[in-house]
C-alpha positions as CSV (number, residue, x, y, z in Angstrom):
1,M,-29.7,-12.3,-4.0
2,S,-29.8,-8.6,-3.0
3,K,-27.3,-6.2,-4.3
4,I,-23.9,-6.5,-2.7
5,R,-22.9,-3.5,-0.5
6,T,-19.5,-3.3,1.1
7,R,-18.0,-0.5,3.1
8,F,-14.6,0.9,4.0
9,A,-14.8,2.5,7.5
10,P,-11.4,4.0,8.4
11,S,-10.6,6.0,11.5
12,P,-8.9,9.3,10.6
13,T,-5.8,8.7,12.7
14,G,-3.0,9.5,10.1
15,R,-1.6,8.0,7.0
16,M,-3.3,5.0,5.5
17,H,-1.7,1.8,6.7
18,V,-1.1,-0.9,4.1
19,G,-3.5,-3.2,6.0
20,N,-6.3,-0.5,5.7
21,L,-5.6,0.0,2.1
22,R,-5.9,-3.8,1.5
23,T,-9.2,-3.8,3.4
24,A,-10.5,-0.9,1.2
25,L,-9.3,-2.6,-1.9
26,Y,-10.9,-6.0,-1.1
27,A,-14.2,-4.4,-0.1
28,Y,-14.1,-2.4,-3.4
29,L,-13.3,-5.5,-5.4
30,I,-15.9,-7.7,-3.8
31,A,-18.6,-5.1,-4.5
32,K,-17.5,-4.2,-8.0
33,H,-17.0,-7.9,-9.1
34,E,-20.7,-8.4,-8.6
35,G,-21.8,-4.9,-9.7
36,G,-22.5,-3.8,-6.2
37,D,-21.9,-0.6,-4.2
38,F,-18.8,0.5,-2.2
39,I,-19.5,2.8,0.7
40,L,-17.1,5.1,2.6
41,R,-17.9,5.7,6.3
42,I,-15.7,7.8,8.6
43,E,-15.4,6.3,12.0
44,D,-14.3,9.2,14.2
45,T,-16.0,8.2,17.6
46,D,-12.6,7.6,19.2
47,Q,-12.0,11.3,19.7
48,E,-8.7,11.0,21.5
49,R,-7.0,9.3,18.4
50,L,-8.2,11.8,15.8
51,V,-5.4,13.5,13.7
52,E,-6.0,16.8,11.9
53,G,-6.0,16.4,8.2
54,A,-6.4,12.6,8.3
55,V,-9.8,12.7,6.6
56,D,-8.2,14.5,3.7
57,I,-5.6,11.7,3.5
58,I,-8.4,9.1,3.3
59,Y,-10.1,10.9,0.4
60,R,-6.8,11.6,-1.4
61,T,-5.6,8.0,-1.1
62,L,-8.9,6.5,-2.3
63,A,-8.9,8.9,-5.2
64,K,-5.3,8.2,-6.2
65,T,-5.7,4.4,-6.0
66,G,-8.9,4.5,-8.0
67,L,-11.1,3.1,-5.2
68,V,-14.0,5.4,-6.0
69,H,-16.8,5.1,-3.5
70,D,-20.5,5.1,-4.5
71,E,-21.7,6.6,-1.3
72,G,-20.0,8.6,1.5
73,P,-19.9,11.9,3.3
74,D,-19.6,13.6,0.0
75,K,-22.1,11.4,-1.9
76,D,-25.3,10.8,0.0
77,G,-27.0,7.6,-0.9
78,G,-29.9,8.0,1.4
79,V,-28.5,6.2,4.5
80,G,-26.4,9.0,5.9
81,P,-24.8,10.7,7.7
82,Y,-21.7,8.8,6.7
83,V,-19.6,10.2,9.6
84,Q,-20.0,8.5,12.9
85,S,-19.8,11.7,15.0
86,E,-22.6,13.2,13.0
87,R,-24.7,10.0,13.5
88,Q,-23.8,10.3,17.2
89,E,-25.2,13.8,17.3
90,K,-28.5,12.5,15.9
91,G,-28.7,10.1,18.9
92,I,-28.7,7.0,16.7
93,Y,-26.5,4.8,18.9
94,L,-28.1,5.7,22.2
95,E,-31.5,5.0,20.6
96,Y,-30.5,1.5,19.6
97,A,-28.7,0.8,22.9
98,K,-31.9,1.6,24.7
99,K,-33.8,-0.8,22.4
100,L,-31.5,-3.6,23.6
101,I,-32.1,-2.5,27.3
102,E,-35.8,-2.9,26.7
103,K,-35.2,-6.4,25.4
104,G,-33.0,-7.4,28.3
105,E,-30.0,-7.7,25.9
106,A,-28.2,-4.7,27.5
107,Y,-28.1,-2.9,30.8
108,Y,-26.9,0.3,32.5
109,C,-23.7,-0.1,34.4
110,F,-22.8,2.4,37.1
111,C,-19.6,0.8,38.4
112,T,-16.8,3.1,39.4
113,P,-13.4,2.9,37.8
114,E,-12.1,1.7,41.2
115,R,-14.5,-1.2,41.3
116,L,-13.7,-2.2,37.7
117,E,-10.0,-2.1,38.6
118,G,-10.6,-4.5,41.4
119,L,-12.1,-7.1,38.9
120,K,-8.8,-7.4,37.1
121,T,-6.9,-10.7,37.3
122,T,-3.6,-12.0,35.9
123,V,-3.7,-15.1,33.8
124,A,-0.5,-16.5,32.3
125,G,1.2,-13.1,32.8
126,K,-1.6,-11.2,31.1
127,E,-4.0,-8.8,32.9
128,I,-7.6,-9.7,32.2
129,A,-10.7,-7.8,33.3
130,Q,-14.0,-9.7,32.8
131,Y,-17.0,-7.9,34.1
132,D,-19.0,-9.8,36.8
133,K,-22.6,-8.6,35.7
134,H,-22.9,-6.7,39.0
135,C,-25.2,-4.0,37.4
136,A,-27.2,-6.5,35.4
137,N,-28.9,-7.5,38.6
138,L,-30.1,-3.9,39.5
139,S,-33.8,-3.5,39.8
140,K,-35.6,-1.1,37.5
141,E,-36.2,1.3,40.4
142,E,-32.4,1.2,41.3
143,V,-31.5,2.1,37.7
144,E,-34.0,4.9,37.5
145,E,-32.8,6.3,40.9
146,N,-29.2,6.3,39.7
147,L,-30.1,8.0,36.4
148,K,-32.0,10.7,38.3
149,K,-28.9,11.3,40.5
150,G,-26.8,11.7,37.4
151,I,-24.4,8.9,38.3
152,P,-22.1,8.3,35.4
153,Y,-22.9,5.1,33.5
154,V,-22.0,3.0,30.5
155,I,-24.3,0.6,28.7
156,R,-23.2,-3.0,28.5
157,Q,-24.2,-5.9,26.3
158,N,-25.9,-8.6,28.3
159,N,-24.3,-11.9,27.1
160,P,-25.4,-15.3,28.4
161,K,-22.9,-17.3,30.5
162,E,-24.1,-20.7,29.4
163,G,-24.0,-22.4,25.9
164,T,-22.0,-21.4,22.9
165,T,-22.0,-18.9,20.0
166,T,-21.0,-20.0,16.5
167,F,-19.8,-17.5,14.1
168,H,-19.1,-18.1,10.3
169,D,-16.4,-16.5,8.3
170,E,-15.9,-17.0,4.6
171,I,-12.2,-17.6,5.0
172,Y,-11.8,-19.2,8.4
173,G,-15.0,-21.2,8.4
174,D,-17.1,-21.8,11.6
175,I,-15.7,-20.5,14.9
176,T,-17.5,-21.6,18.1
177,V,-16.8,-20.0,21.5
178,D,-18.2,-20.7,24.9
179,N,-20.4,-17.9,26.0
180,S,-18.6,-18.0,29.4
181,E,-15.7,-16.4,27.5
182,L,-17.8,-13.5,26.2
183,D,-17.4,-10.4,28.3
184,D,-20.3,-8.0,28.6
185,M,-18.7,-5.4,26.4
186,V,-19.4,-1.7,26.6
187,L,-21.8,-0.5,23.9
188,I,-22.1,3.2,25.0
189,K,-19.2,4.8,26.9
190,S,-19.5,7.2,29.8
191,D,-19.0,10.2,27.4
192,G,-22.1,9.1,25.5
193,Y,-20.1,7.9,22.5
194,P,-20.5,4.4,21.1
195,T,-17.7,1.9,21.2
196,Y,-16.2,0.9,17.9
197,N,-17.8,-2.6,17.9
198,F,-21.4,-1.3,18.7
199,A,-21.3,1.5,16.2
200,N,-20.1,-0.9,13.5
201,V,-23.0,-3.3,13.9
202,V,-25.6,-0.5,14.0
203,D,-24.2,1.4,11.1
204,D,-23.6,-1.7,8.9
205,H,-27.2,-2.8,9.4
206,L,-28.7,0.7,8.8
207,M,-26.6,1.1,5.7
208,G,-27.6,-2.3,4.3
209,I,-24.0,-3.7,4.3
210,T,-24.1,-7.2,3.0
211,H,-20.4,-8.1,3.2
212,V,-18.0,-7.0,6.0
213,V,-14.3,-7.0,5.1
214,R,-11.8,-6.5,7.9
215,G,-8.5,-7.8,9.4
216,N,-8.4,-11.1,11.2
217,E,-7.5,-9.3,14.4
218,Y,-11.3,-8.8,14.7
219,L,-12.0,-12.6,14.6
220,S,-12.0,-12.9,18.4
221,S,-14.6,-10.2,18.9
222,S,-16.9,-11.4,16.0
223,P,-19.0,-13.7,18.2
224,K,-20.0,-10.6,20.2
225,Y,-21.1,-8.9,16.9
226,N,-23.2,-11.9,16.1
227,R,-24.9,-11.7,19.5
228,L,-25.8,-8.1,18.8
229,Y,-27.3,-9.0,15.4
230,E,-29.3,-11.8,17.0
231,A,-30.4,-9.5,19.9
232,F,-31.8,-7.0,17.4
233,G,-33.2,-9.7,15.2
234,W,-31.2,-8.5,12.2
235,E,-29.6,-10.6,9.4
236,V,-26.0,-11.3,10.0
237,P,-23.7,-10.0,7.1
238,V,-21.2,-12.2,5.2
239,Y,-17.9,-11.9,7.0
240,V,-14.5,-11.9,5.2
241,H,-11.6,-11.6,7.5
242,C,-8.2,-10.9,5.8
243,P,-5.0,-12.6,7.0
244,L,-2.4,-10.7,8.9
245,I,0.3,-8.8,6.9
246,T,3.9,-9.3,8.2
247,N,7.3,-8.1,7.3
248,E,10.1,-10.3,5.9
249,E,10.9,-11.3,9.5
250,H,7.3,-12.5,10.0
251,Q,6.6,-9.7,12.4
252,K,3.5,-7.5,12.2
253,L,4.1,-4.4,10.0
254,S,5.0,-1.5,12.2
255,K,4.5,2.2,11.5
256,R,8.2,2.6,12.1
257,S,9.1,0.2,9.3
258,G,9.1,2.8,6.6
259,H,6.8,0.9,4.3
260,S,3.7,0.5,6.4
261,S,1.6,3.2,4.7
262,Y,0.6,4.0,1.2
263,E,2.2,7.5,1.3
264,D,5.5,6.0,2.7
265,L,5.7,3.8,-0.4
266,V,4.8,6.6,-2.8
267,E,7.6,8.8,-1.3
268,Q,10.0,6.0,-1.8
269,G,9.3,6.0,-5.5
270,Y,6.7,3.3,-5.9
271,L,3.9,3.8,-8.4
272,T,0.3,3.8,-7.2
273,E,-0.7,1.1,-9.8
274,A,2.1,-1.2,-8.6
275,I,1.2,-0.7,-4.9
276,V,-2.5,-1.5,-5.6
277,N,-1.5,-4.6,-7.6
278,F,1.0,-5.8,-4.9
279,V,-1.5,-5.2,-2.0
280,A,-4.2,-7.2,-3.9
281,L,-1.9,-10.2,-3.7
282,L,-1.3,-9.9,0.0
283,G,-3.6,-12.7,1.0
284,W,-5.3,-13.5,-2.4
285,S,-4.1,-15.2,-5.5
286,P,-5.8,-16.0,-8.8
287,E,-6.3,-19.5,-10.0
288,D,-3.7,-19.1,-12.8
289,N,-1.0,-17.5,-10.4
290,R,-0.9,-14.4,-12.6
291,E,0.8,-11.4,-10.9
292,I,0.4,-8.3,-13.0
293,F,-3.2,-6.8,-12.9
294,S,-4.7,-3.4,-13.5
295,L,-7.5,-2.3,-11.1
296,E,-10.1,-3.2,-13.8
297,E,-8.5,-6.6,-14.3
298,L,-8.6,-7.2,-10.5
299,V,-12.3,-6.4,-10.4
300,E,-12.8,-9.0,-13.1
301,A,-10.6,-11.7,-11.5
302,F,-11.2,-11.2,-7.8
303,D,-12.9,-14.0,-5.9
304,Y,-12.6,-13.7,-2.1
305,R,-13.0,-17.5,-1.8
306,H,-9.4,-17.7,-3.0
307,M,-8.1,-15.7,-0.1
308,S,-5.6,-17.4,2.2
309,K,-5.7,-17.9,6.0
310,A,-1.9,-17.8,6.3
311,P,-0.2,-14.5,7.1
312,A,0.9,-12.5,4.0
313,V,4.5,-11.5,3.8
314,F,5.2,-7.9,2.6
315,D,8.1,-8.8,0.4
316,M,9.9,-5.5,-0.6
317,V,12.0,-7.3,-3.2
318,K,8.8,-8.5,-5.0
319,L,7.2,-5.1,-4.8
320,A,10.4,-3.5,-6.3
321,W,10.3,-6.0,-9.1
322,M,6.6,-5.3,-9.8
323,N,7.3,-1.6,-9.7
324,G,10.0,-2.1,-12.3
325,E,7.6,-4.0,-14.5
326,Y,5.2,-1.1,-14.4
327,L,7.9,1.4,-15.2
328,K,9.1,-0.6,-18.2
329,K,5.5,-0.7,-19.7
330,M,4.9,3.0,-19.0
331,D,4.6,5.4,-22.0
332,L,7.6,7.8,-22.0
333,E,5.1,10.7,-21.9
334,D,3.8,9.4,-18.6
335,F,7.2,8.5,-17.3
336,L,9.0,11.8,-18.0
337,P,7.1,14.0,-15.5
338,L,7.8,11.4,-12.8
339,A,11.4,11.1,-13.7
340,T,12.2,14.8,-14.2
341,P,12.6,15.8,-10.5
342,Y,15.2,13.0,-10.1
343,L,16.9,13.9,-13.4
344,K,17.2,17.5,-12.4
345,E,18.8,16.6,-9.0
346,V,21.8,15.4,-11.0
347,I,21.7,17.1,-14.4
348,T,22.4,20.8,-14.4
349,K,23.8,21.0,-18.0
350,E,21.7,21.7,-21.1
351,L,21.1,18.0,-21.9
352,D,18.1,16.3,-23.4
353,L,16.3,15.0,-20.3
354,R,13.7,13.1,-22.4
355,K,16.5,11.1,-24.1
356,I,18.1,10.3,-20.7
357,A,14.8,9.3,-19.3
358,E,14.1,6.9,-22.2
359,L,17.5,5.2,-21.6
360,V,17.0,4.8,-17.9
361,K,13.3,3.7,-17.9
362,T,14.0,0.0,-18.4
363,R,16.9,-0.2,-16.0
364,I,15.3,0.9,-12.7
365,E,12.8,-0.6,-10.2
366,L,12.3,2.6,-8.2
367,L,12.3,6.2,-9.3
368,P,15.1,7.4,-6.9
369,Q,17.4,4.8,-8.6
370,I,17.5,7.1,-11.6
371,K,20.2,9.2,-10.0
372,D,22.6,6.3,-9.6
373,H,22.4,5.6,-13.3
374,I,22.8,9.1,-14.8
375,D,25.6,10.9,-12.9
376,F,28.1,10.3,-15.7
377,F,26.1,12.5,-18.1
378,E,26.7,15.5,-15.8
379,E,30.4,14.8,-15.2
380,L,32.8,12.1,-16.4
381,P,33.7,10.1,-13.3
382,D,37.4,9.3,-12.5
383,Y,37.7,5.6,-13.5
384,D,40.2,2.8,-13.5
385,V,41.4,1.7,-16.9
386,A,40.8,-1.9,-15.8
387,I,37.2,-1.4,-17.0
388,Y,38.4,-1.4,-20.6
389,T,39.4,-5.0,-20.2
390,H,36.4,-7.3,-21.0
391,K,37.1,-11.0,-21.7
392,K,33.8,-11.7,-23.4
393,M,34.3,-8.6,-25.7
394,K,38.0,-9.6,-26.1
395,T,39.1,-6.1,-25.2
396,N,42.1,-4.9,-23.2
397,S,44.1,-1.7,-22.7
398,E,46.2,-2.1,-25.9
399,N,43.5,-2.7,-28.4
400,S,41.1,-0.3,-26.6
401,L,43.8,2.4,-27.0
402,E,44.1,1.7,-30.7
403,V,40.3,1.8,-31.2
404,L,40.0,5.1,-29.4
405,K,42.8,6.8,-31.3
406,E,41.4,5.7,-34.6
407,I,37.8,6.6,-33.8
408,L,38.8,10.0,-32.6
409,E,40.2,10.7,-36.1
410,V,37.1,9.2,-37.8
411,L,34.7,11.4,-35.8
412,K,36.7,14.7,-35.7
413,D,35.2,15.9,-39.0
414,F,31.9,13.9,-38.8
415,N,28.8,16.1,-38.4
416,D,25.7,13.8,-38.5
417,W,25.8,13.6,-34.7
418,T,22.6,11.5,-34.2
419,V,22.1,8.0,-33.0
420,E,21.6,6.8,-36.5
421,G,24.4,8.8,-38.0
422,L,26.9,7.7,-35.3
423,H,25.7,4.0,-35.6
424,D,26.3,4.0,-39.3
425,K,29.7,5.7,-39.1
426,I,31.1,3.7,-36.2
427,M,29.8,0.3,-37.6
428,E,31.4,1.2,-41.0
429,Y,34.8,1.7,-39.1
430,I,34.4,-1.6,-37.3
431,K,33.7,-3.4,-40.5
432,E,36.7,-1.9,-42.3
433,K,38.9,-2.7,-39.4
434,G,37.7,-6.3,-39.4
435,I,37.0,-6.6,-35.7
436,K,34.0,-7.8,-33.7
437,N,31.3,-5.3,-32.7
438,G,32.1,-5.6,-29.0
439,Q,35.8,-4.9,-29.6
440,G,35.0,-1.6,-31.2
441,L,31.9,-0.5,-29.1
442,W,33.1,-1.4,-25.6
443,P,36.1,1.0,-25.5
444,I,34.0,3.8,-27.0
445,R,31.1,3.3,-24.6
446,T,33.6,3.0,-21.7
447,A,35.4,6.2,-22.6
448,V,32.2,8.3,-23.0
449,S,30.6,7.0,-19.8
450,G,33.5,6.1,-17.5
451,K,31.3,3.3,-16.2
452,Q,31.5,-0.5,-16.2
453,S,27.8,-0.5,-17.2
454,S,25.5,2.3,-18.3
455,P,22.0,2.9,-19.6
456,G,22.2,3.0,-23.4
457,G,25.1,2.2,-25.6
458,A,27.9,4.3,-27.2
459,F,25.6,5.8,-29.9
460,E,22.8,7.0,-27.5
461,I,25.3,8.4,-24.9
462,M,27.3,10.3,-27.5
463,D,24.1,11.7,-29.1
464,I,23.0,13.1,-25.7
465,L,26.5,14.4,-24.7
466,G,27.0,16.1,-28.1
467,K,30.1,16.1,-30.3
468,D,32.5,18.3,-28.3
469,E,32.0,16.5,-25.0
470,S,32.1,13.1,-26.6
471,L,35.4,13.8,-28.3
472,R,36.8,15.3,-25.1
473,R,35.9,12.1,-23.2
474,I,37.5,9.9,-25.8
475,Q,40.7,12.0,-25.6
476,I,40.7,11.6,-21.8
477,G,40.4,7.8,-22.3
478,I,43.3,7.8,-24.7
479,E,45.4,9.7,-22.1
480,K,44.5,7.4,-19.3
481,L,45.3,4.3,-21.4
482,E,48.6,5.8,-22.6
483,A,49.6,6.4,-19.0
484,A,48.7,2.9,-18.1
485,V,50.2,0.9,-21.0
């Protein structure tokens, strides 16, 4: 078998949609699983939809996600140019369209927009325009006369009206359509640019692409692709059509949904590694149902034959869970730079952000959630003394007040204000008092945090707050409890 070559061929029209990222990822994994090549091609022939800066977004997204291409506009592998407008300038598409005309597999069409409008019919409430092959019957002399006159034209594919065309997809199997359903699609538009479908086939063949990965919305047009390959006498590539991605309501992901693009997700605090891992599972699952994969592990495990036909649901709850798993496993040195902007939004005092980051790392699923967990470090919140009562810990206002008064005296002259020092001193007090750990620690942690729950326990919080602030907060707790009892 020849070396596998896959391609990612995005149009530079804005941020990279999750569906496009999945296409790029699957194309990359299919190639790399077999030691093949992954090619980047920019499809910019639809000039009206181009967005300035979008090519940079494509490069940036591929670089950040680790989907490094072997060939592309910036890495010539000998089959360039890798930008369709540059290929257009070289006349590649018109050259190949004319080859089809010579074979009788395509023809010039001079029909006016008004005539084409008149061919439209409404079927089941949907407007359909199927071309009637009017210009396919023009004589060679008529065609040459029209070309001499400079009459605008398109070049159309000449599909048969009898028989069937069978197309094979690795996921969906054999799909057969009646040729009567195949419209004579436009190959070269009136502006001289190729249509997306035609450019795809020509470029894929000339670049030696062996496996074509794309969304299943292209399934219906695939028989037309096959007819083009057959018309040229070229080998048809292996097709892998990916299932639709829907939101939790089983509707197609919309650009307005807020999580439809890679950059949307990054801005919401998701890690790139978690996004790639999650996107890999949108339509594919390993035999052992494992869920956490690095990119290298995905390359090893990925087998496109285990892709699903059913639509894949973009489950935000699962993505958040997965992101949390990645945060938990992350080294503190890597986590701290990501967390610091969120920490500084809340913390203005001279506190050890590294220690706060370490406490919060295992308690969040998304980076912006950091702020909700750390506000008490900056300022003790106004709280209800009811939080001192905890049935499981067997604490209430009376015994909490007693503990806080006693621990205030114990710590007043204590100077080893570290996690270890505080642990030893407070545990010594609890042992001497003959109470359970929870009965001693719950009131202290509650007093210094003012929260029902907090990242870290009493020792860690007091270490970060420092001696003066910790004792001040314990005193406030005493005053609140005295006023309530």
